[in-house]
LOSE-125419 format. One record per atom (N, C-alpha, C): x negated, y, z negated. Coordinates in steps of 0.05 Angstrom, whole numbers, padded with zeros to 5 digits, always signed. Last residue first. Layout:
BEGIN
XYZ;...
END
This chain:
BEGIN
-02184+01450-03788;-02159+01464-03794;-02158+01473-03823;-02240+01449-03744;-02229+01444-03771;-02204+01461-03775;-02233+01428-03676;-02239+01449-03695;-02226+01442-03722;-02258+01364-03654;-02236+01382-03657;-02243+01403-03679;-02301+01338-03610;-02301+01349-03637;-02279+01370-03639;-02296+01277-03576;-02290+01305-03576;-02289+01315-03605;-02343+01228-03550;-02320+01237-03566;-02318+01267-03566;-02376+01168-03528;-02370+01197-03526;-02345+01203-03543;-02427+01123-03513;-02406+01130-03532;-02401+01160-03530;-02448+01079-03463;-02445+01107-03471;-02422+01110-03490;-02451+01022-03458;-02475+01039-03454;-02472+01067-03464;-02437+00956-03458;-02429+00981-03471;-02452+01000-03473;-02446+00927-03394;-02456+00930-03421;-02446+00957-03433;-02436+00919-03341;-02413+00915-03359;-02423+00915-03388;-02474+00938-03307;-02476+00910-03316;-02455+00902-03336;-02462+00991-03302;-02457+00974-03279;-02459+00944-03286;-02436+01004-03369;-02453+01010-03346;-02446+00990-03323;-02377+01028-03404;-02396+01007-03396;-02411+01015-03371;-02362+01072-03456;-02362+01067-03428;-02383+01046-03422;-02320+01082-03511;-02344+01070-03502;-02342+01064-03472;-02293+01140-03546;-02291+01116-03529;-02319+01106-03521;-02252+01181-03586;-02278+01168-03582;-02275+01143-03565;-02216+01219-03602;-02216+01210-03574;-02242+01197-03567;-02259+01256-03648;-02234+01242-03640;-02236+01235-03611;-02306+01263-03701;-02300+01263-03672;-02274+01247-03668;-02326+01266-03754;-02302+01281-03746;-02295+01281-03716;-02367+01236-03771;-02372+01264-03767;-02349+01278-03753;-02349+01184-03773;-02358+01196-03798;-02362+01226-03795;-02342+01173-03719;-02319+01174-03736;-02326+01189-03762;-02395+01170-03702;-02377+01190-03690;-02353+01194-03709;-02413+01126-03732;-02425+01152-03735;-02407+01174-03725;-02381+01085-03711;-02378+01092-03739;-02390+01120-03745;-02403+01083-03660;-02375+01091-03663;-02370+01099-03692;-02453+01062-03674;-02451+01090-03664;-02423+01100-03665;-02440+01010-03689;-02452+01028-03708;-02450+01057-03699;-02417+00990-03641;-02402+00991-03666;-02413+01010-03686;-02460+00994-03603;-02435+01009-03600;-02420+01012-03627;-02506+00965-03599;-02505+00988-03618;-02478+01002-03620;-02508+00927-03560;-02505+00918-03587;-02503+00941-03608;-02553+00959-03517;-02534+00938-03520;-02533+00929-03549;-02563+01029-03536;-02573+01002-03528;-02550+00982-03531;-02533+01089-03509;-02541+01070-03530;-02551+01044-03519;-02524+01158-03496;-02530+01131-03486;-02540+01114-03509;-02471+01201-03514;-02497+01191-03519;-02501+01163-03507;-02435+01261-03514;-02438+01235-03501;-02467+01226-03504;-02388+01305-03540;-02414+01294-03543;-02415+01266-03530;-02349+01362-03522;-02354+01333-03522;-02383+01327-03526;-02306+01412-03552;-02329+01404-03536;-02334+01374-03540;-02265+01438-03578;-02259+01413-03563;-02282+01405-03544;-02304+01495-03577;-02279+01483-03586;-02271+01461-03567;-02373+01476-03567;-02351+01495-03565;-02325+01481-03574;-02426+01453-03609;-02404+01448-03590;-02383+01469-03591;-02463+01459-03648;-02469+01471-03623;-02448+01465-03601;-02448+01431-03692;-02454+01459-03696;-02459+01474-03670;-02445+01378-03674;-02420+01393-03678;-02425+01423-03681;-02496+01355-03675;-02485+01365-03650;-02461+01384-03654;-02513+01331-03722;-02517+01360-03719;-02505+01372-03693;-02500+01277-03722;-02496+01292-03746;-02497+01322-03741;-02516+01259-03672;-02487+01258-03679;-02482+01276-03703;-02572+01266-03678;-02557+01279-03657;-02528+01281-03664;-02586+01232-03721;-02590+01261-03723;-02574+01276-03703;-02573+01183-03698;-02560+01191-03722;-02562+01221-03726;-02609+01181-03654;-02580+01181-03650;-02565+01191-03674;-02658+01177-03680;-02651+01202-03666;-02621+01204-03661;-02651+01125-03704;-02661+01148-03719;-02653+01174-03706;-02635+01075-03687;-02615+01097-03688;-02625+01122-03701;-02671+01035-03692;-02664+01043-03665;-02645+01067-03664;-02687+01025-03743;-02662+01011-03734;-02654+01019-03705;-02737+01052-03744;-02733+01026-03757;-02709+01011-03746;-02743+01085-03679;-02746+01082-03708;-02739+01055-03718;-02741+01083-03624;-02718+01095-03638;-02720+01091-03669;-02784+01091-03573;-02783+01083-03601;-02761+01098-03617;-02783+01113-03521;-02772+01086-03526;-02766+01081-03555;-02808+01160-03514;-02782+01158-03502;-02768+01131-03507;-02857+01151-03537;-02840+01172-03549;-02811+01170-03538;-02882+01116-03502;-02870+01106-03527;-02851+01125-03540;-02872+01120-03432;-02880+01134-03457;-02866+01123-03482;-02889+01059-03398;-02871+01081-03402;-02877+01093-03430;-02929+01017-03401;-02932+01040-03383;-02914+01064-03390;-02921+00973-03433;-02949+00982-03429;-02952+01007-03412;-02865+00965-03435;-02881+00967-03460;-02908+00980-03455;-02850+00959-03380;-02840+00981-03397;-02859+00986-03420;-02878+00917-03361;-02874+00940-03344;-02866+00964-03360;-02872+00878-03401;-02897+00893-03400;-02895+00918-03382;-02808+00883-03433;-02824+00874-03411;-02849+00890-03409;-02806+00883-03506;-02799+00894-03480;-02817+00883-03458;-02824+00865-03553;-02808+00846-03538;-02801+00857-03510;-02847+00907-03579;-02865+00886-03568;-02850+00866-03551;-02804+00935-03599;-02818+00945-03576;-02836+00924-03563;-02780+00919-03645;-02772+00905-03621;-02787+00914-03596;-02793+00953-03687;-02802+00925-03689;-02796+00909-03664;-02767+01000-03672;-02796+00999-03671;-02806+00970-03671;-02710+00993-03630;-02721+00991-03657;-02752+00987-03655;-02694+01040-03580;-02705+01013-03586;-02717+01013-03614;-02678+01090-03565;-02660+01074-03582;-02669+01045-03586;-02690+01157-03549;-02702+01131-03553;-02684+01115-03572;-02630+01186-03519;-02653+01186-03537;-02666+01159-03537;-02598+01218-03480;-02608+01191-03476;-02633+01189-03492;-02543+01261-03487;-02569+01252-03497;-02574+01223-03490;-02504+01321-03479;-02511+01293-03471;-02538+01286-03483;-02451+01361-03495;-02478+01354-03502;-02483+01325-03495;-02407+01409-03468;-02415+01381-03470;-02445+01379-03478;-02400+01461-03477;-02376+01446-03472;-02382+01416-03473;-02435+01495-03530;-02435+01480-03505;-02409+01464-03502;-02459+01555-03558;-02439+01534-03559;-02437+01521-03531;-02506+01592-03597;-02498+01579-03571;-02477+01557-03576;-02525+01609-03644;-02500+01622-03635;-02490+01608-03609;-02574+01585-03652;-02550+01575-03668;-02524+01587-03659;-02612+01570-03597;-02600+01592-03612;-02575+01582-03626;-02654+01514-03602;-02629+01525-03592;-02619+01547-03609;-02698+01486-03622;-02703+01511-03606;-02678+01525-03596;-02673+01442-03652;-02689+01463-03665;-02693+01488-03648;-02645+01399-03633;-02632+01425-03632;-02649+01448-03642;-02702+01362-03615;-02672+01363-03614;-02662+01391-03613;-02757+01398-03617;-02746+01374-03630;-02716+01377-03632;-02778+01425-03553;-02772+01426-03582;-02760+01400-03591;-02778+01466-03495;-02791+01445-03511;-02783+01448-03540;-02729+01474-03445;-02743+01484-03468;-02755+01461-03484;-02705+01491-03381;-02716+01471-03398;-02732+01485-03421;-02645+01503-03340;-02669+01511-03354;-02679+01490-03373;-02610+01507-03281;-02618+01488-03303;-02645+01497-03314;-02600+01535-03237;-02586+01544-03261;-02592+01525-03285;-02625+01511-03195;-02637+01535-03206;-02623+01546-03231;-02636+01459-03168;-02620+01462-03193;-02630+01487-03207;-02663+01441-03123;-02646+01465-03121;-02628+01469-03145;-02699+01401-03125;-02671+01393-03120;-02652+01417-03120;-02748+01425-03137;-02745+01409-03113;-02716+01405-03105;-02735+01448-03187;-02742+01465-03165;-02738+01450-03138;-02727+01401-03218;-02706+01421-03215;-02711+01439-03191;-02777+01375-03215;-02753+01363-03203;-02731+01383-03199;-02808+01412-03244;-02814+01406-03216;-02790+01394-03202;-02783+01406-03294;-02782+01432-03280;-02789+01429-03250;-02796+01353-03306;-02768+01361-03304;-02766+01388-03288;-02852+01354-03310;-02840+01338-03290;-02811+01347-03285;-02857+01387-03355;-02870+01395-03329;-02857+01380-03306;-02831+01357-03393;-02817+01381-03383;-02831+01392-03358;-02869+01319-03405;-02844+01311-03392;-02830+01335-03379;-02906+01352-03431;-02914+01338-03406;-02889+01330-03391;-02881+01366-03478;-02887+01387-03458;-02893+01375-03431;-02831+01331-03510;-02856+01328-03495;-02859+01350-03474;-02781+01339-03531;-02804+01344-03549;-02830+01344-03534;-02733+01375-03492;-02750+01351-03497;-02773+01358-03515;-02673+01396-03461;-02692+01398-03483;-02708+01372-03485;-02638+01436-03414;-02650+01410-03421;-02672+01414-03442;-02579+01467-03400;-02604+01470-03414;-02614+01442-03421;-02538+01496-03350;-02548+01472-03364;-02575+01477-03376;-02479+01521-03326;-02505+01529-03338;-02514+01505-03355;-02445+01514-03262;-02449+01509-03290;-02476+01521-03299;-02434+01515-03209;-02429+01540-03224;-02433+01536-03254;-02445+01463-03190;-02463+01485-03183;-02458+01511-03198;-02443+01404-03212;-02427+01428-03220;-02444+01453-03215;-02482+01372-03191;-02454+01364-03188;-02435+01386-03195;-02527+01400-03208;-02522+01397-03179;-02493+01389-03174;-02523+01396-03265;-02525+01421-03251;-02518+01420-03222;-02524+01340-03272;-02501+01356-03281;-02500+01383-03267;-02575+01331-03251;-02552+01320-03238;-02527+01334-03246;-02607+01357-03289;-02607+01367-03261;-02583+01356-03246;-02596+01327-03336;-02591+01355-03335;-02588+01366-03306;-02613+01275-03319;-02585+01280-03327;-02579+01310-03325;-02667+01282-03303;-02648+01270-03285;-02619+01275-03293;-02711+01301-03330;-02690+01320-03323;-02668+01308-03306;-02747+01266-03349;-02751+01275-03321;-02731+01296-03313;-02728+01286-03413;-02748+01271-03397;-02753+01282-03369;-02689+01302-03450;-02683+01304-03421;-02703+01290-03403;-02668+01303-03502;-02687+01282-03493;-02686+01280-03463;-02604+01332-03486;-02626+01327-03505;-02643+01303-03495;-02572+01381-03452;-02582+01353-03449;-02606+01349-03466;-02514+01418-03452;-02540+01415-03465;-02548+01386-03462;-02474+01461-03411;-02483+01435-03419;-02510+01436-03432;-02417+01492-03393;-02442+01497-03407;-02451+01471-03419;-02377+01504-03336;-02387+01485-03356;-02414+01494-03367;-02342+01530-03302;-02359+01546-03321;-02371+01529-03343;-02314+01495-03271;-02323+01520-03259;-02342+01535-03277;-02297+01453-03304;-02316+01448-03283;-02328+01473-03271;-02265+01443-03347;-02283+01466-03349;-02304+01465-03327;-02238+01397-03340;-02222+01421-03342;-02240+01447-03342;-02280+01359-03341;-02265+01364-03316;-02250+01391-03317;-02313+01340-03380;-02312+01369-03376;-02297+01376-03351;-02310+01285-03380;-02303+01299-03405;-02300+01329-03401;-02331+01273-03330;-02303+01268-03335;-02294+01284-03360;-02385+01287-03338;-02369+01301-03317;-02339+01297-03322;-02399+01250-03377;-02401+01279-03383;-02384+01295-03363;-02392+01202-03350;-02376+01207-03373;-02376+01238-03379;-02432+01207-03310;-02404+01204-03303;-02385+01211-03326;-02479+01209-03342;-02471+01232-03325;-02441+01231-03318;-02477+01158-03364;-02477+01181-03381;-02469+01206-03366;-02483+01126-03319;-02458+01125-03334;-02455+01149-03352;-02534+01132-03305;-02515+01145-03288;-02487+01146-03302;-02562+01097-03336;-02559+01125-03346;-02540+01141-03329;-02566+01051-03306;-02549+01051-03330;-02542+01079-03339;-02605+01062-03268;-02577+01063-03260;-02558+01064-03284;-02656+01104-03297;-02644+01078-03292;-02615+01081-03284;-02719+01138-03294;-02689+01139-03293;-02678+01112-03284;-02773+01124-03335;-02762+01120-03308;-02731+01121-03309;-02799+01174-03378;-02784+01149-03375;-02773+01147-03347;-02860+01209-03361;-02832+01207-03366;-02821+01179-03364;-02913+01206-03349;-02905+01226-03369;-02876+01223-03377;-02923+01172-03307;-02925+01161-03334;-02919+01181-03356;-02872+01198-03263;-02899+01187-03268;-02900+01179-03297;-02826+01218-03211;-02832+01206-03238;-02861+01198-03239;-02779+01257-03177;-02807+01250-03181;-02811+01239-03209;-02717+01233-03153;-02731+01247-03174;-02761+01238-03174;-02668+01239-03105;-02695+01228-03110;-02709+01245-03131;-02599+01222-03114;-02620+01241-03110;-02647+01228-03117;-02558+01188-03129;-02559+01196-03101;-02581+01216-03095;-02568+01177-03182;-02543+01190-03175;-02545+01202-03147;-02634+01169-03168;-02615+01171-03190;-02592+01188-03181;-02695+01138-03148;-02668+01147-03141;-02650+01148-03166;-02761+01159-03161;-02739+01140-03167;-02712+01153-03160;-02833+01162-03150;-02805+01172-03147;-02785+01150-03155;-02882+01140-03144;-02881+01168-03153;-02853+01179-03152;-02894+01089-03131;-02883+01105-03110;-02883+01135-03118;-02914+01073-03181;-02931+01069-03157;-02921+01086-03134;-02870+01084-03213;-02895+01099-03217;-02913+01097-03193;-02835+01045-03193;-02828+01074-03192;-02852+01092-03195;-02859+00997-03205;-02858+01005-03177;-02852+01035-03175;-02902+00996-03264;-02875+00997-03251;-02876+01008-03222;-02955+00951-03270;-02948+00979-03268;-02921+00981-03253;-02972+00899-03273;-02945+00905-03282;-02938+00935-03283;-03017+00887-03248;-03021+00894-03276;-02994+00901-03289;-02998+00882-03196;-03006+00858-03211;-03009+00863-03241;-02994+00935-03181;-02969+00921-03189;-02976+00895-03203;-03048+00945-03170;-03035+00959-03192;-03009+00945-03200;-03055+00911-03126;-03071+00907-03150;-03058+00921-03174;-03019+00934-03090;-03015+00906-03099;-03031+00902-03125;-03042+00983-03080;-03016+00982-03093;-03011+00954-03104;-03089+00967-03054;-03091+00982-03080;-03064+00980-03095;-03069+00943-03008;-03084+00927-03027;-03086+00940-03054;-03048+00988-02982;-03030+00968-02993;-03044+00950-03013;-03096+01014-02970;-03076+01028-02986;-03056+01008-02998;-03122+00977-02938;-03134+00984-02963;-03114+00998-02982;-03087+00975-02893;-03092+00951-02909;-03103+00958-02937;-03091+01028-02875;-03065+01016-02882;-03069+00992-02900;-03143+01039-02860;-03133+01050-02885;-03106+01038-02893;-03148+00987-02815;-03162+01007-02830;-03150+01014-02857;-03084+00959-02798;-03110+00968-02791;-03121+00987-02812;-03042+00904-02788;-03049+00927-02804;-03078+00934-02797;-03009+00884-02727;-03031+00881-02747;-03034+00906-02763;-02940+00869-02718;-02962+00889-02715;-02984+00884-02736;-02897+00837-02726;-02920+00825-02713;-02944+00844-02710;-02857+00871-02749;-02869+00849-02764;-02894+00838-02752;-02827+00917-02737;-02856+00916-02730;-02871+00893-02742;-02778+00904-02758;-02780+00910-02729;-02809+00907-02720;-02790+00900-02812;-02779+00877-02798;-02784+00880-02768;-02806+00952-02823;-02825+00930-02827;-02816+00905-02812;-02760+00981-02814;-02781+00983-02794;-02802+00961-02798;-02734+00970-02862;-02723+00960-02837;-02744+00960-02815;-02764+00998-02898;-02764+00969-02900;-02753+00957-02874;-02800+01052-02865;-02777+01041-02879;-02780+01010-02880;-02864+01085-02879;-02843+01076-02861;-02820+01065-02878;-02917+01091-02898;-02899+01114-02894;-02877+01107-02875;-02946+01048-02913;-02946+01054-02884;-02928+01078-02878;-02937+01047-02968;-02965+01049-02958;-02966+01057-02929;-02881+01039-02968;-02893+01064-02979;-02921+01068-02968;-02877+00988-02947;-02864+01010-02933;-02876+01037-02942;-02904+00961-02987;-02916+00962-02961;-02903+00985-02945;-02869+00968-03030;-02896+00978-03032;-02909+00980-03004;-02822+00943-03012;-02822+00971-03019;-02850+00983-03020;-02841+00890-03003;-02830+00906-02981;-02831+00936-02988;-02857+00874-03055;-02876+00873-03032;-02866+00891-03010;-02809+00878-03083;-02832+00894-03091;-02852+00896-03067;-02778+00839-03056;-02770+00867-03056;-02794+00885-03063;-02807+00793-03070;-02804+00801-03042;-02797+00831-03040;-02806+00792-03128;-02831+00793-03112;-02828+00802-03084;-02778+00808-03178;-02768+00812-03151;-02792+00814-03132;-02806+00794-03226;-02778+00787-03222;-02768+00789-03194;-02869+00761-03229;-02853+00786-03225;-02825+00778-03217;-02904+00718-03237;-02880+00720-03253;-02864+00746-03250;-02946+00708-03205;-02952+00723-03230;-02927+00729-03246;-02925+00685-03161;-02943+00669-03178;-02950+00682-03204;-02899+00729-03139;-02883+00707-03150;-02901+00690-03169;-02942+00758-03120;-02925+00769-03141;-02909+00747-03155;-02961+00722-03080;-02978+00731-03101;-02962+00741-03125;-02917+00718-03046;-02927+00694-03059;-02944+00702-03083;-02915+00772-03029;-02892+00759-03042;-02901+00735-03058;-02965+00777-03003;-02959+00793-03027;-02936+00781-03043;-02958+00740-02960;-02980+00737-02979;-02973+00752-03005;-02914+00761-02933;-02913+00734-02944;-02934+00731-02966;-02937+00810-02918;-02914+00810-02936;-02910+00783-02949;-02975+00793-02884;-02984+00805-02909;-02961+00807-02928;-02944+00774-02841;-02960+00755-02857;-02970+00767-02883;-02919+00822-02822;-02904+00798-02830;-02920+00780-02848;-02962+00855-02809;-02943+00863-02829;-02928+00839-02840;-03020+00811-02802;-02999+00828-02792;-02981+00837-02815;-03091+00810-02816;-03064+00801-02820;-03044+00822-02810;-03144+00820-02816;-03131+00818-02790;-03101+00810-02792;-03166+00818-02865;-03163+00844-02853;-03149+00844-02827;-03131+00773-02908;-03150+00777-02886;-03145+00804-02874;-03120+00785-02979;-03111+00782-02951;-03134+00786-02931;-03147+00745-03032;-03143+00771-03019;-03136+00767-02990;-03108+00687-03054;-03132+00702-03049;-03126+00728-03035;-03055+00683-03103;-03065+00680-03077;-03091+00696-03074;-03051+00651-03167;-03051+00675-03151;-03064+00669-03124;-03012+00593-03181;-03039+00606-03180;-03039+00629-03161;
END
């Protein structure tokens, strides 16, 4: 049963216990961590400092600010949206309900793209589809400062977030364009690598997602059509027209999709095709090289 509202005289230590118990009673997966992160945010301090100052009473606006965050988390609003930010590849990205929350799994996509373009590290040309918050495009640009990166997304609102992140993080050589996949790209352009983290959840499975995801993150970034491969199929089919000689395509996939996506790569003439696993050892990224026709 949920806990009652906190006393206005409670300390950092006691209110953390209260929030943890409250979150646990509501079935949240990491109640203590959520409580600590949200309280640290409300107090503009660190989680370590919470321990040091554990006996200090909360006063005035501190308590009300934390209470508001707790109420929003009770509704399963993601912590990243409550904080307005999320760490990705060692950098802090601004996020809100206009964009999918960057996840550690997607760092695998960046790592694969960087590995695939090692020989072209000084002049890499990259295209990032379904860019969302811009986390992949911006990370590629920051990891390769002499590169040129273009991020594309169908959502104008998502691109507002991406452009803000690019300016904040100094990724001045990363540009963003709105459009449906390759539609806005000049057909004369050729890229050394094309990355994509498209929606890949089957429409019929969206209701199975955790409420944190299902009720808050943009459906456009989640819904992959009837089989979850609607956009992935289009990307693999058309990417070759925009790849430079021996250019690479790397796409993020859902668990269990590797075999079908490998078949797509094979059907469209990719070689040196491989699957990379994420931190949880799940097959997460399929990549391959398109060789020139002979």
